[in-house]
N, C-alpha and C positions, 0 to 999 in steps of 0.2 A: 507295494506289498508290505505288510507289517512284519518287522524283523523279530525273531525270537532266538535267544541264545542261552544255553544252560551253562552256568558258572558254578563251580564248587570251591568253597573255601575250607581249608584244613588247618586247624590249630592243634599243633602237637605239643601239649603241655606236659608238665611233670606229674600232674595228678589225674587229669582227664584229657582225652582226645576228642575233639569235636569236629564234625563235618557238616557244613551248611550248604544246601542246594538252593540255588536261586535262578530265576529266569530274568534275563536282561533284554528288554525290548527297545524300541526306538527312543523311549524317554531316558534311557541309561540309568534309571532308578531300579536297583535290583528288587525283584519280587521273591520273597522267601517262600520256598515250596515245602521245606522240611529240614529236619536235622537228625543226625545220628551221633551217639556218644558211646565211648567205651572207657574202661579204666586204663590208665596209662601204665605200661610196664616196659622196662628197658630204657627209660628216659629219666635222667636226673639233672636238675637245674637247667632244664631246657636243652640238654645235650644227649645224643644217643650213646648209651653205654652197653646195650645189648641189641644187636641188629635184628636178630630173629624175633625176639619178643616185641621190639618196637614195631616191626613190620606187621606182626600179628595183631597188635593193638590198633594200628592204623586200619588194617583190613576189616577188623570188627566194626569200627565206627563207620566205615564206608558202606559195608553191607547193611547196617541198620539204616543209614541214610537212603540207600537204594530202596529198601523195603518200605520206608515211610513216604517215599515220593514217587515210586514206580519209574524212576529214571536210572538208566544204566550209566555208571560213572567210569570214565576212562582217564580223566585228567583233573588235577586240582591245583589251585593256587595255595601256597603254604606260608605259614608264619615262621619266622626264625627268631629264636630266643636264646638267652644265655649271657653270662657275664662277659664273654668275649666280644660282645657287640659294643662298638665304640663309635662316637660321632666326632668328626673334625670339620673345621671350616676350610674352604678352599676358594680360589678365584680363577677365572679364565678371561682372556682378552683375545679378540680377533679383529682384523681389519674388515670393515664393511665393504662388500664388493658389488652390491646391487646398483642398478641404474639410479642416478640422482641421489645415491647414498641411502636409499630406502631400505629398511631392515625387513627381511622376510622370515617366515617361520623356520626355514632350513638353517638360517644363520643363528637363530636362537638355539636350535639343537646343536649346532657346531660349537657355540661358546659354552654351552653346558658340558659338552664332551671335553672341551679344553680344560674346564675346571676339574673334570673327573680324572684326568691323566696326571695325577700327582704321584710322587714316589712314596709307596707304602712299604712297611716292613715286610720282609720275606714271610710268606705264609698267610698274608692277609689279602682280602679281596673286597671290592666295592659291592654293597648290596643295593644301595639306592642313592640317588642324587636329588636333594631337596632344594629347589631354588629359593633364595631369600630375597634378592633384589638384582636388578640390572642397572648398569650405568652406561650412558652414551657420552663420549668425550668428557666434559666436565659436569654433566648432569647426573645426579645420583637418585636413588630411591624409586626407580622405575619398576613397575610390576609387570608390564607387558610391553616390550619395545616394538612389537610388530607394527609396521606402518609408519614408525617414526624414522627420522633421518639422522645421519651422523657419519663420522669417519671411523671411530673405534667403538666397538661394542664389548662391554665387560659384564661379567656375572659374578655374584657372590652366592655360594651354595653351602649347604651343610651335607657332608658325605657320611653315610652310614656304612661302616666297614665291619667285617667279621672274619673269623679264622676260616681259611679255605677248607681245612679238614672237616670242620663242623658242618659247613655248607654241603660238602661232598657227602658226608654220612647221612645228613638229612634227606638229600636227594636219593641216595641209595635205598634208604628205608622206604621212601614213598614208592620207588620203582619196584622194590621187592614185594610191596603190598599190591602190585599189579596196576599202578597208576603212572601217568606221565605228569611231570611237574610243569607248571607254567610260571606265573608271576610269584616272586618271593618278596615278602615284606617283613621288616622288623616288627616284632610284636608291639612295642610301645607306639610305633607309628600307626599300625593297624587299629589299635584300640581307640586312638584319638579320631580316626577317620569316621567311626560310627557314633561316637558319644559326645563330641564337642560341637557347639554351635559356631556359626560364622562370627558372631559377636564376640564370643570367648576367644577365638583364635586371633581376632583383631586387637582386642584390648590387652591380651596377654593372659595365658593360663598354663598351669602345670598339670599335665596328665600323669597320674601315678597308677600303674597297673600292678596290683598286688597278687602275684601268683603263688603257687605252692612253694617253690624253691627259689624264685627270683622276684625282684621288684624292678619294673622298668619305668623310666621317666622320659617324657617328651615335653620340652619347654617351647611354647608357642608365643609369638608376638608379631603384630603387624600382618596377620594372615599367613605366616610362614613358621616352619619348625626351626628353632634356633639351636636346640641341643637334644641329643638322644643318648641315653645310657642305660645300662642294666647293672643291678647290684645282685650278687649271688646270695641272697637271703630272702626268705619268704614266709608265708603263713603256716607252712608245715612245722616251723620251729615253735609256734604257739602250741600246736598239738603235742609236740614232743615235751614241752614244758609241763603241760597238763598231765601227760602220762607219767612223767617222773615225779611231779609234785604230789599227785594223788595216788600213785602206785597202781595204775590201771593200764590195760593194753592200749596200743595206739588207736585201734578201731573204736574202742569205747571212748577214748579221749576226744577223738574227732567228733563223734556223735554228741558228746556232752558240750563241746564247744559250740556246735551249731544250734543245739536246742536251748541251752541255758547260759551260754557265754555272753559277756559284755566287755567291751574294750575299756570302759571307764567305770571305775569302782564307785564313784560318787553318784552314778545314775542307778545303781542297783538297790532294790529293796530286798534286804537280807531275808533269805528263807532257807529251809533245810533241803539239801540235796542227798539223794540216796546214791552212793558210789558203789558200783559193782566191784567185787574182789576177784582174785584169781586163785586157782588151785582148789576150788571147791569151798573156799571160805565164805561165810555169810557176808552180805552187803554191809558197808559202813556208811556213816553219816558225815557229810561235810556241809558247806554252805555256799550260797551264790556269792557272798562276799569273798570267800576264800578262792573260788574259781576266778573271779574278776581280778583278785590280787595277783594271781599267776599270769593272767592274760595281759593286763595293762602295761607292765614294764616291757614286755617283749614287743607288743605292737608299737609302743612308743619308740623303742630302739630301731625297729624296722623303718618307721617313717623318718626318724632322724638320719638314717643311712641314705634315704632318698633325698633329704634336704642337703646332706653333705655332698651328694653327687652334683647338685645344680647351684649350690650357694656361691661358688666362685666364678660362675659363668657370666658373660657380659649382660645377659638379659634377665638375670635373677633380680627381683625388685621391680620389674615392669610387668607384674602379673595382676593387673587390676581386677580380672575376672576370677581370681582365686585358684583353687585346686579342685580337680575332678578325679575321683577314685574309681577304678575299674578292677576287674579280676575277681576271683573267688574271695579273696580277703576283704573286699569292699562290702561283703554281705554281713560282716560281723557287727552286731549291734553296738552302737556308740563309737564306731571307728571314725566317723566324721568329726565328732567332738574332740577326740584325741588329735586328729590331723589339724584341726584349727588351733589347738594348743601348740603343736610342733611348728607349723608353718606360719602361724600368725595371720592366716588368710581364711576367708569364707570357703567352705568345702562342701561339695555335694557328691553323691554317688551317680556315676554315669551309666546310662542304659543305652543299648544299641538303637540308633535312629537312622534316618536317611535311607530307609528301605520301606517296602510295602509287603503285603502278603500276610503270612502267619506270624504276626508280631508277638503274639503270646508265647510262641515257642522259643523266642530269643530274648524276651524281656527280662534279662538277668545281666548284672555287670560282668559275670564270668564269660558271657558270650560276646562281649564288646570286641575282642580281638578277632574272633573268627568271622563275625559280620564285617568287620573292617577289612579283612583279607578279601572278602567278596567285593566290597566297594573298590578296593585297590585294583582288583582284576578287571572290574567293569570299566574303570577309567584308563586302563593300560591300552596302548595301541593294539589293534586287533591282530597284528602280525605277531605280537608277543603271547597271545592267548593260544592255548591248545584246547580245541573245542571238545565238548562231550556231545555224543551223537543224539542225546535226548530220547533215545528209543525207549518205548514203554516196556518195563520188565515183565508186565503181565503176559505179553505175547511170548517173551523168551521163556518164562516159566512154563507156559502151556506146552511149548515145543519140547522142553526138557522132560516134562512129565510124560508126554506122549512117547518119547524115545525110551524112557525108563519102563513104561508099561509094555513096550514091544519086547524089551529084554527080560 
């Protein structure tokens, strides 16, 4: 019998909240059924600052996703973001106890758990354990030790940690919105799951997710994640600079950035821009050169902060595949050119892949993380998932309407 399971990914961003509904069948490739979005309120720099408003924003995105897919949503896998997210390396070693020294899957799980049990500062918790390599006795660089033999099995992993209070508040907001939480994935990890190719992961690539208030990085090499980090600075600072520099409201500055902004001044063909004024004053004139002159220094600074986050890591410099940009900030015209200047590496914009279905609905770098959350949930052990019942809302709505008519 063909298996079908509904998985919902939830990306709680500082600017927008996105919910993606997918069906996972026997192929384990998520089929996108639809998406719901809402404006993010009560969240700053990836952290809940107003529980009621954040829950309302999550609920609004979920309701829109339900309406667009006719699926009743009860649980969601969620992304975790914020400057509090830190990655650290760890190791674990166990004695092989199987017959003839043969390593089985349960021993791999045990050695990963051994690497997980490191002493963390008070108030921090493990979000994810990302295997890098295994070693058996004196042999290193093993990717899958199952079926091999030895006396001692070791693991090298990268552990993603976060503040327990932030995790708890994120879960509380999701539950307050009427959902159960399932898999939790750090946002830079999730964005890479959907937008990076296997070849890029193998050769070495830096994933840079440019959000509204944060910029997340995930450094890949040899098919594994070698470093994860988040910087508390993002694309909204560009909007703020435009608002101050041109003396216009933030909403107008954001619109101007999307419509006419360019990250690199040398790419701009200068033309006149009509700038809206405030307080009933008539519009003023500026230029595309002036707008770009405001944008370029800030986006360059943001990318330099991302570079500073990874520059001193062991695997920086082993990024033959270059840089991949995701997040809403990756949509800014000319941003790849500035990134190539900053990182000294070829750069592209990453779109969500590794899924099927309504690809047009998610073909946007700002959707890379939420699609990645769905992929992470589809790969998680089934015991960690909380299932949605997949009931069609059409029937539910008809029953509700019938009851309302009776009243």
